[in-house]
Predicted model as a PDB file, atoms N, CA, C, CB and O in Angstrom, pLDDT in the B-factor column:
MODEL        1                                                                  
ATOM      1  N   CYS A   1     -10.941  26.573  25.429  1.00 67.00           N  
ATOM      2  CA  CYS A   1     -11.637  27.417  24.476  1.00 67.00           C  
ATOM      3  C   CYS A   1     -13.155  27.221  24.556  1.00 67.00           C  
ATOM      4  CB  CYS A   1     -11.141  27.126  23.064  1.00 67.00           C  
ATOM      5  O   CYS A   1     -13.876  27.420  23.579  1.00 67.00           O  
ATOM      6  N   PHE A   2     -13.614  26.827  25.739  1.00 75.00           N  
ATOM      7  CA  PHE A   2     -15.041  26.622  25.919  1.00 75.00           C  
ATOM      8  C   PHE A   2     -15.563  27.474  27.067  1.00 75.00           C  
ATOM      9  CB  PHE A   2     -15.341  25.146  26.172  1.00 75.00           C  
ATOM     10  O   PHE A   2     -14.833  27.780  28.010  1.00 75.00           O  
ATOM     11  N   LYS A   3     -16.813  27.847  26.981  1.00 82.00           N  
ATOM     12  CA  LYS A   3     -17.488  28.560  28.057  1.00 82.00           C  
ATOM     13  C   LYS A   3     -17.864  27.553  29.141  1.00 82.00           C  
ATOM     14  CB  LYS A   3     -18.751  29.318  27.529  1.00 82.00           C  
ATOM     15  O   LYS A   3     -17.862  26.348  28.889  1.00 82.00           O  
ATOM     16  N   PRO A   4     -18.188  28.033  30.349  1.00 88.00           N  
ATOM     17  CA  PRO A   4     -18.562  27.103  31.428  1.00 88.00           C  
ATOM     18  C   PRO A   4     -19.728  26.170  31.072  1.00 88.00           C  
ATOM     19  CB  PRO A   4     -18.924  27.891  32.662  1.00 88.00           C  
ATOM     20  O   PRO A   4     -19.836  25.075  31.625  1.00 88.00           O  
ATOM     21  N   ASP A   5     -20.601  26.603  30.148  1.00 90.00           N  
ATOM     22  CA  ASP A   5     -21.734  25.744  29.777  1.00 90.00           C  
ATOM     23  C   ASP A   5     -21.375  24.699  28.723  1.00 90.00           C  
ATOM     24  CB  ASP A   5     -22.874  26.596  29.267  1.00 90.00           C  
ATOM     25  O   ASP A   5     -22.228  23.919  28.297  1.00 90.00           O  
ATOM     26  N   GLY A   6     -20.074  24.687  28.293  1.00 83.00           N  
ATOM     27  CA  GLY A   6     -19.624  23.677  27.337  1.00 83.00           C  
ATOM     28  C   GLY A   6     -19.673  24.114  25.884  1.00 83.00           C  
ATOM     29  O   GLY A   6     -19.198  23.381  25.015  1.00 83.00           O  
ATOM     30  N   THR A   7     -20.229  25.277  25.590  1.00 82.00           N  
ATOM     31  CA  THR A   7     -20.260  25.764  24.213  1.00 82.00           C  
ATOM     32  C   THR A   7     -18.933  26.424  23.877  1.00 82.00           C  
ATOM     33  CB  THR A   7     -21.430  26.755  24.001  1.00 82.00           C  
ATOM     34  O   THR A   7     -18.264  26.935  24.775  1.00 82.00           O  
ATOM     35  N   PRO A   8     -18.529  26.428  22.598  1.00 75.00           N  
ATOM     36  CA  PRO A   8     -17.254  27.032  22.215  1.00 75.00           C  
ATOM     37  C   PRO A   8     -17.242  28.541  22.493  1.00 75.00           C  
ATOM     38  CB  PRO A   8     -16.971  26.768  20.729  1.00 75.00           C  
ATOM     39  O   PRO A   8     -18.248  29.226  22.309  1.00 75.00           O  
ATOM     40  N   ALA A   9     -16.092  29.040  22.937  1.00 77.00           N  
ATOM     41  CA  ALA A   9     -15.926  30.477  23.147  1.00 77.00           C  
ATOM     42  C   ALA A   9     -15.985  31.190  21.797  1.00 77.00           C  
ATOM     43  CB  ALA A   9     -14.581  30.785  23.877  1.00 77.00           C  
ATOM     44  O   ALA A   9     -15.651  30.608  20.766  1.00 77.00           O  
ATOM     45  N   ILE A  10     -16.408  32.436  21.811  1.00 80.00           N  
ATOM     46  CA  ILE A  10     -16.555  33.203  20.573  1.00 80.00           C  
ATOM     47  C   ILE A  10     -15.242  33.261  19.791  1.00 80.00           C  
ATOM     48  CB  ILE A  10     -17.041  34.622  20.884  1.00 80.00           C  
ATOM     49  O   ILE A  10     -15.246  33.142  18.566  1.00 80.00           O  
ATOM     50  N   ALA A  11     -14.132  33.440  20.484  1.00 77.00           N  
ATOM     51  CA  ALA A  11     -12.836  33.569  19.814  1.00 77.00           C  
ATOM     52  C   ALA A  11     -12.224  32.221  19.431  1.00 77.00           C  
ATOM     53  CB  ALA A  11     -11.875  34.319  20.705  1.00 77.00           C  
ATOM     54  O   ALA A  11     -11.137  32.181  18.856  1.00 77.00           O  
ATOM     55  N   SER A  12     -12.903  31.127  19.739  1.00 74.00           N  
ATOM     56  CA  SER A  12     -12.365  29.805  19.452  1.00 74.00           C  
ATOM     57  C   SER A  12     -12.720  29.362  18.039  1.00 74.00           C  
ATOM     58  CB  SER A  12     -12.882  28.792  20.466  1.00 74.00           C  
ATOM     59  O   SER A  12     -13.871  29.465  17.615  1.00 74.00           O  
ATOM     60  N   ASN A  13     -11.730  28.874  17.324  1.00 80.00           N  
ATOM     61  CA  ASN A  13     -11.952  28.354  15.967  1.00 80.00           C  
ATOM     62  C   ASN A  13     -11.822  26.836  15.917  1.00 80.00           C  
ATOM     63  CB  ASN A  13     -10.965  28.989  14.988  1.00 80.00           C  
ATOM     64  O   ASN A  13     -11.844  26.242  14.839  1.00 80.00           O  
ATOM     65  N   TRP A  14     -11.686  26.209  17.091  1.00 78.00           N  
ATOM     66  CA  TRP A  14     -11.491  24.765  17.127  1.00 78.00           C  
ATOM     67  C   TRP A  14     -12.657  23.992  16.533  1.00 78.00           C  
ATOM     68  CB  TRP A  14     -11.267  24.320  18.537  1.00 78.00           C  
ATOM     69  O   TRP A  14     -12.446  23.009  15.822  1.00 78.00           O  
ATOM     70  N   GLU A  15     -13.861  24.411  16.808  1.00 78.00           N  
ATOM     71  CA  GLU A  15     -15.022  23.691  16.295  1.00 78.00           C  
ATOM     72  C   GLU A  15     -15.055  23.734  14.766  1.00 78.00           C  
ATOM     73  CB  GLU A  15     -16.317  24.284  16.873  1.00 78.00           C  
ATOM     74  O   GLU A  15     -15.296  22.716  14.117  1.00 78.00           O  
ATOM     75  N   GLU A  16     -14.814  24.901  14.204  1.00 84.00           N  
ATOM     76  CA  GLU A  16     -14.794  25.040  12.737  1.00 84.00           C  
ATOM     77  C   GLU A  16     -13.638  24.239  12.145  1.00 84.00           C  
ATOM     78  CB  GLU A  16     -14.676  26.534  12.327  1.00 84.00           C  
ATOM     79  O   GLU A  16     -13.787  23.602  11.102  1.00 84.00           O  
ATOM     80  N   CYS A  17     -12.491  24.272  12.810  1.00 85.00           N  
ATOM     81  CA  CYS A  17     -11.338  23.501  12.347  1.00 85.00           C  
ATOM     82  C   CYS A  17     -11.659  22.009  12.347  1.00 85.00           C  
ATOM     83  CB  CYS A  17     -10.106  23.783  13.230  1.00 85.00           C  
ATOM     84  O   CYS A  17     -11.315  21.304  11.398  1.00 85.00           O  
ATOM     85  N   ALA A  18     -12.309  21.525  13.391  1.00 86.00           N  
ATOM     86  CA  ALA A  18     -12.663  20.100  13.471  1.00 86.00           C  
ATOM     87  C   ALA A  18     -13.567  19.694  12.310  1.00 86.00           C  
ATOM     88  CB  ALA A  18     -13.359  19.792  14.810  1.00 86.00           C  
ATOM     89  O   ALA A  18     -13.422  18.602  11.759  1.00 86.00           O  
ATOM     90  N   LYS A  19     -14.497  20.568  11.939  1.00 89.00           N  
ATOM     91  CA  LYS A  19     -15.386  20.268  10.803  1.00 89.00           C  
ATOM     92  C   LYS A  19     -14.589  20.141   9.502  1.00 89.00           C  
ATOM     93  CB  LYS A  19     -16.465  21.369  10.655  1.00 89.00           C  
ATOM     94  O   LYS A  19     -14.805  19.219   8.716  1.00 89.00           O  
ATOM     95  N   VAL A  20     -13.670  21.077   9.291  1.00 89.00           N  
ATOM     96  CA  VAL A  20     -12.852  21.056   8.068  1.00 89.00           C  
ATOM     97  C   VAL A  20     -11.959  19.818   8.054  1.00 89.00           C  
ATOM     98  CB  VAL A  20     -11.987  22.342   7.959  1.00 89.00           C  
ATOM     99  O   VAL A  20     -11.840  19.153   7.025  1.00 89.00           O  
ATOM    100  N   MET A  21     -11.338  19.507   9.177  1.00 88.00           N  
ATOM    101  CA  MET A  21     -10.458  18.339   9.255  1.00 88.00           C  
ATOM    102  C   MET A  21     -11.237  17.037   9.028  1.00 88.00           C  
ATOM    103  CB  MET A  21      -9.751  18.298  10.619  1.00 88.00           C  
ATOM    104  O   MET A  21     -10.726  16.105   8.406  1.00 88.00           O  
ATOM    105  N   GLU A  22     -12.456  16.980   9.527  1.00 91.00           N  
ATOM    106  CA  GLU A  22     -13.287  15.792   9.312  1.00 91.00           C  
ATOM    107  C   GLU A  22     -13.575  15.604   7.830  1.00 91.00           C  
ATOM    108  CB  GLU A  22     -14.607  15.901  10.100  1.00 91.00           C  
ATOM    109  O   GLU A  22     -13.542  14.479   7.332  1.00 91.00           O  
ATOM    110  N   LYS A  23     -13.855  16.690   7.123  1.00 92.00           N  
ATOM    111  CA  LYS A  23     -14.144  16.605   5.677  1.00 92.00           C  
ATOM    112  C   LYS A  23     -12.920  16.167   4.890  1.00 92.00           C  
ATOM    113  CB  LYS A  23     -14.640  17.957   5.146  1.00 92.00           C  
ATOM    114  O   LYS A  23     -13.049  15.523   3.848  1.00 92.00           O  
ATOM    115  N   ALA A  24     -11.721  16.514   5.385  1.00 91.00           N  
ATOM    116  CA  ALA A  24     -10.492  16.223   4.637  1.00 91.00           C  
ATOM    117  C   ALA A  24      -9.689  15.077   5.254  1.00 91.00           C  
ATOM    118  CB  ALA A  24      -9.624  17.469   4.564  1.00 91.00           C  
ATOM    119  O   ALA A  24      -8.511  14.912   4.934  1.00 91.00           O  
ATOM    120  N   LYS A  25     -10.307  14.284   6.131  1.00 88.00           N  
ATOM    121  CA  LYS A  25      -9.542  13.276   6.869  1.00 88.00           C  
ATOM    122  C   LYS A  25      -8.881  12.230   5.968  1.00 88.00           C  
ATOM    123  CB  LYS A  25     -10.443  12.585   7.854  1.00 88.00           C  
ATOM    124  O   LYS A  25      -7.859  11.660   6.349  1.00 88.00           O  
ATOM    125  N   ASP A  26      -9.431  11.967   4.803  1.00 93.00           N  
ATOM    126  CA  ASP A  26      -8.809  11.005   3.902  1.00 93.00           C  
ATOM    127  C   ASP A  26      -7.493  11.534   3.323  1.00 93.00           C  
ATOM    128  CB  ASP A  26      -9.769  10.654   2.773  1.00 93.00           C  
ATOM    129  O   ASP A  26      -6.690  10.761   2.801  1.00 93.00           O  
ATOM    130  N   LYS A  27      -7.278  12.823   3.414  1.00 91.00           N  
ATOM    131  CA  LYS A  27      -6.040  13.441   2.931  1.00 91.00           C  
ATOM    132  C   LYS A  27      -4.977  13.492   4.026  1.00 91.00           C  
ATOM    133  CB  LYS A  27      -6.320  14.854   2.410  1.00 91.00           C  
ATOM    134  O   LYS A  27      -3.836  13.876   3.768  1.00 91.00           O  
ATOM    135  N   LYS A  28      -5.349  13.105   5.254  1.00 83.00           N  
ATOM    136  CA  LYS A  28      -4.460  13.120   6.411  1.00 83.00           C  
ATOM    137  C   LYS A  28      -3.843  14.508   6.645  1.00 83.00           C  
ATOM    138  CB  LYS A  28      -3.355  12.084   6.228  1.00 83.00           C  
ATOM    139  O   LYS A  28      -2.620  14.649   6.673  1.00 83.00           O  
ATOM    140  N   PRO A  29      -4.686  15.519   6.810  1.00 81.00           N  
ATOM    141  CA  PRO A  29      -4.169  16.880   6.987  1.00 81.00           C  
ATOM    142  C   PRO A  29      -3.448  17.045   8.330  1.00 81.00           C  
ATOM    143  CB  PRO A  29      -5.312  17.893   6.883  1.00 81.00           C  
ATOM    144  O   PRO A  29      -3.715  16.324   9.292  1.00 81.00           O  
ATOM    145  N   TRP A  30      -2.536  18.007   8.366  1.00 80.00           N  
ATOM    146  CA  TRP A  30      -1.877  18.353   9.615  1.00 80.00           C  
ATOM    147  C   TRP A  30      -1.497  19.818   9.566  1.00 80.00           C  
ATOM    148  CB  TRP A  30      -0.632  17.462   9.866  1.00 80.00           C  
ATOM    149  O   TRP A  30      -1.372  20.407   8.492  1.00 80.00           O  
ATOM    150  N   PHE A  31      -1.318  20.387  10.718  1.00 75.00           N  
ATOM    151  CA  PHE A  31      -0.994  21.808  10.800  1.00 75.00           C  
ATOM    152  C   PHE A  31      -0.289  22.074  12.121  1.00 75.00           C  
ATOM    153  CB  PHE A  31      -2.273  22.687  10.665  1.00 75.00           C  
ATOM    154  O   PHE A  31      -0.294  21.232  13.019  1.00 75.00           O  
ATOM    155  N   GLY A  32       0.306  23.231  12.230  1.00 77.00           N  
ATOM    156  CA  GLY A  32       0.998  23.622  13.458  1.00 77.00           C  
ATOM    157  C   GLY A  32       0.238  24.711  14.177  1.00 77.00           C  
ATOM    158  O   GLY A  32      -0.553  25.440  13.579  1.00 77.00           O  
ATOM    159  N   ILE A  33       0.485  24.808  15.453  1.00 75.00           N  
ATOM    160  CA  ILE A  33      -0.134  25.838  16.277  1.00 75.00           C  
ATOM    161  C   ILE A  33       0.983  26.619  16.956  1.00 75.00           C  
ATOM    162  CB  ILE A  33      -1.123  25.219  17.331  1.00 75.00           C  
ATOM    163  O   ILE A  33       1.892  26.037  17.548  1.00 75.00           O  
ATOM    164  N   GLU A  34       0.907  27.926  16.865  1.00 76.00           N  
ATOM    165  CA  GLU A  34       1.879  28.779  17.528  1.00 76.00           C  
ATOM    166  C   GLU A  34       1.191  29.517  18.658  1.00 76.00           C  
ATOM    167  CB  GLU A  34       2.527  29.771  16.533  1.00 76.00           C  
ATOM    168  O   GLU A  34       0.123  30.102  18.475  1.00 76.00           O  
ATOM    169  N   GLN A  35       1.798  29.486  19.805  1.00 75.00           N  
ATOM    170  CA  GLN A  35       1.253  30.206  20.950  1.00 75.00           C  
ATOM    171  C   GLN A  35       2.369  31.046  21.537  1.00 75.00           C  
ATOM    172  CB  GLN A  35       0.655  29.229  22.017  1.00 75.00           C  
ATOM    173  O   GLN A  35       3.440  30.532  21.860  1.00 75.00           O  
ATOM    174  N   GLU A  36       2.118  32.338  21.674  1.00 77.00           N  
ATOM    175  CA  GLU A  36       3.132  33.222  22.228  1.00 77.00           C  
ATOM    176  C   GLU A  36       2.708  33.705  23.605  1.00 77.00           C  
ATOM    177  CB  GLU A  36       3.383  34.415  21.293  1.00 77.00           C  
ATOM    178  O   GLU A  36       1.537  34.000  23.843  1.00 77.00           O  
ATOM    179  N   TYR A  37       3.656  33.777  24.487  1.00 80.00           N  
ATOM    180  CA  TYR A  37       3.386  34.275  25.831  1.00 80.00           C  
ATOM    181  C   TYR A  37       4.690  34.820  26.396  1.00 80.00           C  
ATOM    182  CB  TYR A  37       2.791  33.152  26.753  1.00 80.00           C  
ATOM    183  O   TYR A  37       5.768  34.535  25.873  1.00 80.00           O  
ATOM    184  N   THR A  38       4.592  35.596  27.452  1.00 83.00           N  
ATOM    185  CA  THR A  38       5.752  36.170  28.121  1.00 83.00           C  
ATOM    186  C   THR A  38       5.689  35.815  29.600  1.00 83.00           C  
ATOM    187  CB  THR A  38       5.812  37.712  27.921  1.00 83.00           C  
ATOM    188  O   THR A  38       4.653  35.991  30.241  1.00 83.00           O  
ATOM    189  N   LEU A  39       6.785  35.323  30.137  1.00 88.00           N  
ATOM    190  CA  LEU A  39       6.874  35.047  31.562  1.00 88.00           C  
ATOM    191  C   LEU A  39       7.378  36.302  32.256  1.00 88.00           C  
ATOM    192  CB  LEU A  39       7.805  33.830  31.852  1.00 88.00           C  
ATOM    193  O   LEU A  39       8.377  36.890  31.844  1.00 88.00           O  
ATOM    194  N   LEU A  40       6.684  36.707  33.308  1.00 89.00           N  
ATOM    195  CA  LEU A  40       7.037  37.927  34.014  1.00 89.00           C  
ATOM    196  C   LEU A  40       7.515  37.612  35.431  1.00 89.00           C  
ATOM    197  CB  LEU A  40       5.841  38.885  34.054  1.00 89.00           C  
ATOM    198  O   LEU A  40       6.994  36.712  36.091  1.00 89.00           O  
ATOM    199  N   ALA A  41       8.514  38.368  35.883  1.00 87.00           N  
ATOM    200  CA  ALA A  41       9.004  38.236  37.251  1.00 87.00           C  
ATOM    201  C   ALA A  41       8.015  38.916  38.185  1.00 87.00           C  
ATOM    202  CB  ALA A  41      10.430  38.847  37.404  1.00 87.00           C  
ATOM    203  O   ALA A  41       7.430  39.944  37.848  1.00 87.00           O  
ATOM    204  N   TRP A  42       7.838  38.332  39.358  1.00 88.00           N  
ATOM    205  CA  TRP A  42       6.922  38.915  40.339  1.00 88.00           C  
ATOM    206  C   TRP A  42       7.748  39.546  41.447  1.00 88.00           C  
ATOM    207  CB  TRP A  42       5.940  37.841  40.916  1.00 88.00           C  
ATOM    208  O   TRP A  42       8.736  38.922  41.835  1.00 88.00           O  
ATOM    209  N   PRO A  43       7.459  40.682  41.981  1.00 88.00           N  
ATOM    210  CA  PRO A  43       6.291  41.522  41.734  1.00 88.00           C  
ATOM    211  C   PRO A  43       6.529  42.618  40.701  1.00 88.00           C  
ATOM    212  CB  PRO A  43       5.847  42.144  43.015  1.00 88.00           C  
ATOM    213  O   PRO A  43       5.637  43.430  40.455  1.00 88.00           O  
ATOM    214  N   SER A  44       7.727  42.660  40.085  1.00 84.00           N  
ATOM    215  CA  SER A  44       8.057  43.765  39.170  1.00 84.00           C  
ATOM    216  C   SER A  44       7.318  43.692  37.839  1.00 84.00           C  
ATOM    217  CB  SER A  44       9.540  43.782  38.909  1.00 84.00           C  
ATOM    218  O   SER A  44       7.152  44.709  37.165  1.00 84.00           O  
ATOM    219  N   LEU A  45       6.873  42.494  37.456  1.00 86.00           N  
ATOM    220  CA  LEU A  45       6.243  42.248  36.149  1.00 86.00           C  
ATOM    221  C   LEU A  45       7.185  42.589  35.000  1.00 86.00           C  
ATOM    222  CB  LEU A  45       4.951  43.065  36.019  1.00 86.00           C  
ATOM    223  O   LEU A  45       6.752  42.963  33.910  1.00 86.00           O  
ATOM    224  N   HIS A  46       8.476  42.450  35.265  1.00 87.00           N  
ATOM    225  CA  HIS A  46       9.516  42.653  34.247  1.00 87.00           C  
ATOM    226  C   HIS A  46       9.701  41.323  33.507  1.00 87.00           C  
ATOM    227  CB  HIS A  46      10.882  43.149  34.897  1.00 87.00           C  
ATOM    228  O   HIS A  46       9.763  40.279  34.155  1.00 87.00           O  
ATOM    229  N   PRO A  47       9.792  41.328  32.170  1.00 86.00           N  
ATOM    230  CA  PRO A  47       9.963  40.063  31.444  1.00 86.00           C  
ATOM    231  C   PRO A  47      11.210  39.309  31.908  1.00 86.00           C  
ATOM    232  CB  PRO A  47      10.046  40.326  29.938  1.00 86.00           C  
ATOM    233  O   PRO A  47      12.296  39.881  31.994  1.00 86.00           O  
ATOM    234  N   LEU A  48      11.041  38.027  32.203  1.00 85.00           N  
ATOM    235  CA  LEU A  48      12.171  37.203  32.616  1.00 85.00           C  
ATOM    236  C   LEU A  48      13.215  37.133  31.508  1.00 85.00           C  
ATOM    237  CB  LEU A  48      11.700  35.791  32.993  1.00 85.00           C  
ATOM    238  O   LEU A  48      12.872  36.982  30.336  1.00 85.00           O  
ATOM    239  N   GLY A  49      14.478  37.241  31.876  1.00 81.00           N  
ATOM    240  CA  GLY A  49      15.561  37.151  30.908  1.00 81.00           C  
ATOM    241  C   GLY A  49      15.964  38.485  30.319  1.00 81.00           C  
ATOM    242  O   GLY A  49      17.001  38.582  29.662  1.00 81.00           O  
ATOM    243  N   TRP A  50      15.166  39.516  30.542  1.00 83.00           N  
ATOM    244  CA  TRP A  50      15.524  40.839  30.030  1.00 83.00           C  
ATOM    245  C   TRP A  50      16.410  41.536  31.035  1.00 83.00           C  
ATOM    246  CB  TRP A  50      14.265  41.688  29.733  1.00 83.00           C  
ATOM    247  O   TRP A  50      16.256  41.334  32.240  1.00 83.00           O  
ATOM    248  N   PRO A  51      17.346  42.361  30.560  1.00 84.00           N  
ATOM    249  CA  PRO A  51      18.162  43.117  31.507  1.00 84.00           C  
ATOM    250  C   PRO A  51      17.289  44.109  32.282  1.00 84.00           C  
ATOM    251  CB  PRO A  51      19.304  43.862  30.770  1.00 84.00           C  
ATOM    252  O   PRO A  51      16.371  44.704  31.718  1.00 84.00           O  
ATOM    253  N   GLN A  52      17.577  44.284  33.573  1.00 80.00           N  
ATOM    254  CA  GLN A  52      16.801  45.229  34.369  1.00 80.00           C  
ATOM    255  C   GLN A  52      16.960  46.644  33.796  1.00 80.00           C  
ATOM    256  CB  GLN A  52      17.246  45.186  35.858  1.00 80.00           C  
ATOM    257  O   GLN A  52      18.074  47.108  33.553  1.00 80.00           O  
ATOM    258  N   GLY A  53      15.835  47.311  33.589  1.00 79.00           N  
ATOM    259  CA  GLY A  53      15.854  48.688  33.105  1.00 79.00           C  
ATOM    260  C   GLY A  53      16.192  48.827  31.633  1.00 79.00           C  
ATOM    261  O   GLY A  53      16.523  49.923  31.182  1.00 79.00           O  
ATOM    262  N   GLY A  54      16.117  47.750  30.879  1.00 80.00           N  
ATOM    263  CA  GLY A  54      16.474  47.847  29.467  1.00 80.00           C  
ATOM    264  C   GLY A  54      15.762  46.813  28.620  1.00 80.00           C  
ATOM    265  O   GLY A  54      14.769  46.216  29.036  1.00 80.00           O  
ATOM    266  N   PHE A  55      16.280  46.617  27.445  1.00 80.00           N  
ATOM    267  CA  PHE A  55      15.711  45.677  26.489  1.00 80.00           C  
ATOM    268  C   PHE A  55      16.774  44.657  26.100  1.00 80.00           C  
ATOM    269  CB  PHE A  55      15.168  46.415  25.236  1.00 80.00           C  
ATOM    270  O   PHE A  55      17.965  44.955  26.186  1.00 80.00           O  
ATOM    271  N   PRO A  56      16.374  43.471  25.677  1.00 76.00           N  
ATOM    272  CA  PRO A  56      17.362  42.470  25.250  1.00 76.00           C  
ATOM    273  C   PRO A  56      17.958  42.854  23.896  1.00 76.00           C  
ATOM    274  CB  PRO A  56      16.717  41.064  25.170  1.00 76.00           C  
ATOM    275  O   PRO A  56      17.513  43.793  23.237  1.00 76.00           O  
ATOM    276  N   ALA A  57      18.967  42.104  23.515  1.00 74.00           N  
ATOM    277  CA  ALA A  57      19.577  42.290  22.197  1.00 74.00           C  
ATOM    278  C   ALA A  57      18.532  42.000  21.118  1.00 74.00           C  
ATOM    279  CB  ALA A  57      20.829  41.367  22.021  1.00 74.00           C  
ATOM    280  O   ALA A  57      17.473  41.456  21.429  1.00 74.00           O  
ATOM    281  N   PRO A  58      18.803  42.347  19.863  1.00 74.00           N  
ATOM    282  CA  PRO A  58      17.866  42.040  18.776  1.00 74.00           C  
ATOM    283  C   PRO A  58      17.479  40.555  18.774  1.00 74.00           C  
ATOM    284  CB  PRO A  58      18.485  42.424  17.417  1.00 74.00           C  
ATOM    285  O   PRO A  58      18.184  39.719  19.340  1.00 74.00           O  
ATOM    286  N   GLN A  59      16.347  40.240  18.131  1.00 69.00           N  
ATOM    287  CA  GLN A  59      15.867  38.853  18.100  1.00 69.00           C  
ATOM    288  C   GLN A  59      16.984  37.900  17.702  1.00 69.00           C  
ATOM    289  CB  GLN A  59      14.685  38.711  17.128  1.00 69.00           C  
ATOM    290  O   GLN A  59      17.862  38.234  16.905  1.00 69.00           O  
ATOM    291  N   GLY A  60      16.931  36.778  18.242  1.00 64.00           N  
ATOM    292  CA  GLY A  60      17.917  35.737  18.008  1.00 64.00           C  
ATOM    293  C   GLY A  60      17.744  34.713  19.090  1.00 64.00           C  
ATOM    294  O   GLY A  60      16.875  33.846  18.994  1.00 64.00           O  
ATOM    295  N   PRO A  61      18.577  34.798  20.150  1.00 61.00           N  
ATOM    296  CA  PRO A  61      18.424  33.815  21.217  1.00 61.00           C  
ATOM    297  C   PRO A  61      17.119  33.959  21.981  1.00 61.00           C  
ATOM    298  CB  PRO A  61      19.569  33.923  22.169  1.00 61.00           C  
ATOM    299  O   PRO A  61      16.721  33.033  22.689  1.00 61.00           O  
ATOM    300  N   TYR A  62      16.434  35.108  21.857  1.00 57.00           N  
ATOM    301  CA  TYR A  62      15.183  35.303  22.561  1.00 57.00           C  
ATOM    302  C   TYR A  62      13.969  34.894  21.727  1.00 57.00           C  
ATOM    303  CB  TYR A  62      15.056  36.740  22.976  1.00 57.00           C  
ATOM    304  O   TYR A  62      12.844  34.930  22.226  1.00 57.00           O  
ATOM    305  N   TYR A  63      14.174  34.510  20.479  1.00 61.00           N  
ATOM    306  CA  TYR A  63      13.034  34.291  19.574  1.00 61.00           C  
ATOM    307  C   TYR A  63      12.257  33.023  19.886  1.00 61.00           C  
ATOM    308  CB  TYR A  63      13.514  34.236  18.148  1.00 61.00           C  
ATOM    309  O   TYR A  63      11.033  33.078  19.999  1.00 61.00           O  
ATOM    310  N   CYS A  64      12.912  31.899  20.028  1.00 61.00           N  
ATOM    311  CA  CYS A  64      12.194  30.629  20.228  1.00 61.00           C  
ATOM    312  C   CYS A  64      12.772  29.876  21.416  1.00 61.00           C  
ATOM    313  CB  CYS A  64      12.264  29.749  18.956  1.00 61.00           C  
ATOM    314  O   CYS A  64      13.958  29.978  21.732  1.00 61.00           O  
ATOM    315  N   SER A  65      11.902  29.125  22.057  1.00 57.00           N  
ATOM    316  CA  SER A  65      12.358  28.257  23.138  1.00 57.00           C  
ATOM    317  C   SER A  65      11.418  27.076  23.252  1.00 57.00           C  
ATOM    318  CB  SER A  65      12.438  29.025  24.480  1.00 57.00           C  
ATOM    319  O   SER A  65      10.408  27.001  22.552  1.00 57.00           O  
ATOM    320  N   VAL A  66      11.747  26.179  24.114  1.00 52.00           N  
ATOM    321  CA  VAL A  66      10.922  24.995  24.317  1.00 52.00           C  
ATOM    322  C   VAL A  66      10.322  25.059  25.696  1.00 52.00           C  
ATOM    323  CB  VAL A  66      11.737  23.697  24.131  1.00 52.00           C  
ATOM    324  O   VAL A  66       9.582  24.157  26.089  1.00 52.00           O  
TER     325      VAL A  66                                                      
ENDMDL                                                                          
END                                                                             
């Protein structure tokens, strides 16, 4: 989340978060981070795990993974 010159990227909130966490460190704050991404098959760029030419079943087994 940093630019090549070492400054925080515009879309990065890590620096602001670090300031808030430092102010509240005696409270031992914690939080979770969610990151979503899709793995695509090459060269079709079709989402991995999806049926060819279609869509997967409703959310459930496709919702979360490790």
